[in-house]
N, C-alpha and C positions, 0 to 999 in steps of 0.2 A: 504493499499500499504506500502511496506517495507520502511525502512529508507535509505537514501542516504547520501553520504559524503558532497555534495554541495548543497543540496536542501531540503526544507521542503514542503510537499504537504498537502494542506487542501482542503476540499470541503464545499462550502456554497450553499446548495440547488443544483441547476444544474450547478453551476459555480465552477470550480476547480482553485486553486491558487497555482502556482509554485513559490516558493520564494528562491532566492539565499541566502544561509545561512552561508557564511564565511566572516562576516564583518571585522574581525580583519585582514584578508588577502586581503582585498579590493575585495573580491568575484572574485579573479582571476580564470581563467579557467584551472584547472588541468586535468590530464588524466581522472580522475573519472567524471569530468564535461562532457567531450566529450563522454564518454561511456554511462552515465546515462540519459542525457537529452532526446535523441531520444527514449529510452526505456520508460521513463515516459510519453512523449507526445503521443507516439504510443499507449500505453496502454489506456490513457485517450480517445484518439480518437476512438479506437477499442470498447471500452465498450458500448457506445451508450447512457449512461445516463448523460453524461456531454455535455452541450450545448454551453459553452464558457470557455475559459482559460484566466487567468490573470497571467502575469509573473511580478513579483515584486522582490524587493531585501531588503537587510538589511544593516544597518550601514550608513556611510557617503556617500559612492559612490555605484552606481549601480553595476559596474564592471570595473576593470582596465584592462580587456582583458586577453589575453593568459598568462598562467603561464609558467615560464621558464622550469618547470619540463617536460613539453611536449616535449621539445628539448633534454632532457637528455636520457641516456641509449642507445646510438647509434644514437639518432636523428630519425626523421621521416622516413629516408631512410633505417634504419636498421643498422647492425654492419658494421664498416668501411672496414672490410676484404672481404666483398662481392663484386663480380665483379660489375663494375661501371654501366653497363646497367641494371643489375638486381636491384641494389641499387636505381637507378633513377625510375625504374618501380614501385618499392615499395613506393618511394616518392610520385609519382603521385597517386597511390592507396590510400595512407594515406591522402593526401589532399582532395581527393574525399570523403573520409569517414568524414573528419572534415566538409566539406560542407553539407553533409547529416544531420549532427547534427542540422543545422539550417533550412534546407529545410523541415524537418519534421514539423516544425511550419507552413509553408506555405501549406503543404499537408494535415494537420489535417482537419477532417470533420467539425470543428467548428471554429469560429474566435478566434484569439489570440490577446490579448490586452497587451501592455507593459506599465508598470508604472515605470518611471525612475527618480531617485534622484541623485544628485551629478554627478560624472564623468561617462560617458558612452564612454569607450575608446577602441580603436582597435577592438578586436573580439566582444566586446559588441555592436559596431555599426553594425557588421555583423548580430548579433543576432536580434536586434530590427528592422532592416530593413526587416527581414523575417516575422515580425508580421503584423497583419492587421491594427492595429492602435497603436499610441504612445501618452502617456501623460507624462508630466514632472513637476518637481518642479522648482521653480524660480531659484534655485541655480544649476540646471543641466546644463551640457555642453557635447558636442559631439566632439570627436577627432578621425580622421583616423590616428591612431598612427604609422601604419606600415611605412609610408614614413619617419617618424622621426628616424627610426632605420634602414633605408637603405634597405627596402623591398617593394614589391608591395603587397597590400592587396589581399587575394586570397580565402576568404571564403564567399564571397557574397556581400560585400559593394559596390564594383565597378560595379557589375551587377544590383543591386536593387535600390541603392540610386538615380541614374539618372532618374529612373522611378517614384520616389517619389517627388523629388524636381527639380528645373531647372537644366539643364545639366551644365550650366556655374558655378552655385554655387557648384554642386557636384565636379566638376573638381578643383575648387579653393581649397576646403577642402582636396581633395585627393592629390594635388600637394604640398601644403604648410604644411600640418600637423597642421594648426591652429585650435583653439577651436571655436566652434559655441555655442553661448549662447542659453539658453532655449527660450528667447524672439525672437531671430533671427530664431531659429528653428521653432517656431510657424509662424512667418511671411512668411517663404518659404514653409511651409506645412509639414515639417518633423514631427512635433508633432500636435496633434489636439487641446491641450489646456495645459495651464500652471497654477500650483497652488502654493499658498504660502507656504504650508507645505506638508510633505510626508503623514501625516494623511488625509489631505483634498484630496490629489491626490488619495490615495487608496480608500477612500470612494466614490469619484466620479467615478473612474474606475470600481469599483465593481458594482456600480449602473448601469452604462451603460451596463456592462456584464450581469447583471440581466435582463435588458430590452431586450437584445438579446435573452437570454435564455428563455423569455416568448413567443417568436415567434416560428412558426413551425420549428423544427430542420431540417426537410428535405428541406423546402424552404431556410433556411439560408445556409445550405450545398450547395445547388444549386447556390445560389447567390454568395457564395465565390468561387466556382469552376468557374463560368463564369467570375467574375472580374479578377481572376488570369489568366485565359486563354486569355482573351481580352487584358490584358497587354502585352502578348507576341506574339499575332497574329493580323492579320488585321481584319477589320470589317466584311468582307464577311466570312472568316473562322469562326469568333466568332459567327456570326448569325447561321451558319450551325451547330456549336456545340451546341448552346442553343436549336435549333430545335430538334436535336437528343436526348439531355438530356430530354426535355419535353415529347418526344414520350414514354419514359419509365418511368420517374420519376413523371410526373405530374398526380397525381390521385386525385379524388375529396374529400377524406376523411378530409384533413386538411382545405380546403376551406369551406366544409360544416360546420365543427366545428367552423370556424371563424364567418360565418354567423349566425349560431345558437346561439353562445355566445352573439353576438351583439344584436340580437333580444330579448334574455332573460336577457339582462343587466348584464352579468357576464363575467369573464375573460375566454378566451378559454383555454382548456386543450388539449395538443397535445401529441401524443404517442412518446416516445423516439425513436431514431434511433435503428435499429436492431444491436446487437453486431456483430463484425467482428471476424472470426476465422482464418483469413489468409489462407483460402483455405483448412484447415484441416477438 
């Protein structure tokens, strides 16, 4: 995979690691970040040989959020001499584009695990709430920074966070802009576990990703699809959705392999997902 301005990508067996790679700039989210992340995630998802993704970072902080350069060059609405209705239409389109940068994590065919050290601020909270699971170092903290600069968060935090932690806790963070410690984040369910060091966290997160990657990738994809769908739909609709999914996607090959492997005292070996070609 080609090099990117804001990311390093490595693959460990069936697990891909996307690492934010601008530690001296606190891994702020430049225009290149918003452009490249969905390209990377969609490529990994489409290939079929990757079964889990770990999003990690470098330096003292995971990410300080949106870089001010995103607002330069005429701003998200385009040049100021454009008629105001057209300018605002462009602004809406650009916000939707920013949202898609993180929604791709949710839509990926495999689970995405976030490994968070230090500050997870502003847009970084939008990012990690779109992941399947989150792990943190003891010095990590979370801050919905937008309220502290006079704006409403608009790239996913307010939509996803209340479905991860209690609504009252999410509202307190969103209204006050206070920091939430890693320990508190674990207590309310925002992170799965907290580790003393970044090295310990990365090792544990990669181990979990590896255990996921050892399962049937089709069964894992279906499980992610159902969990995400059920979050946003009622029980009856969700039951109907899994019935429809199973009608087409539940085939005996992986189950037969699981039973055979158990009988033979070995680890099962599952076929990768078929590559996607985006309809071409």
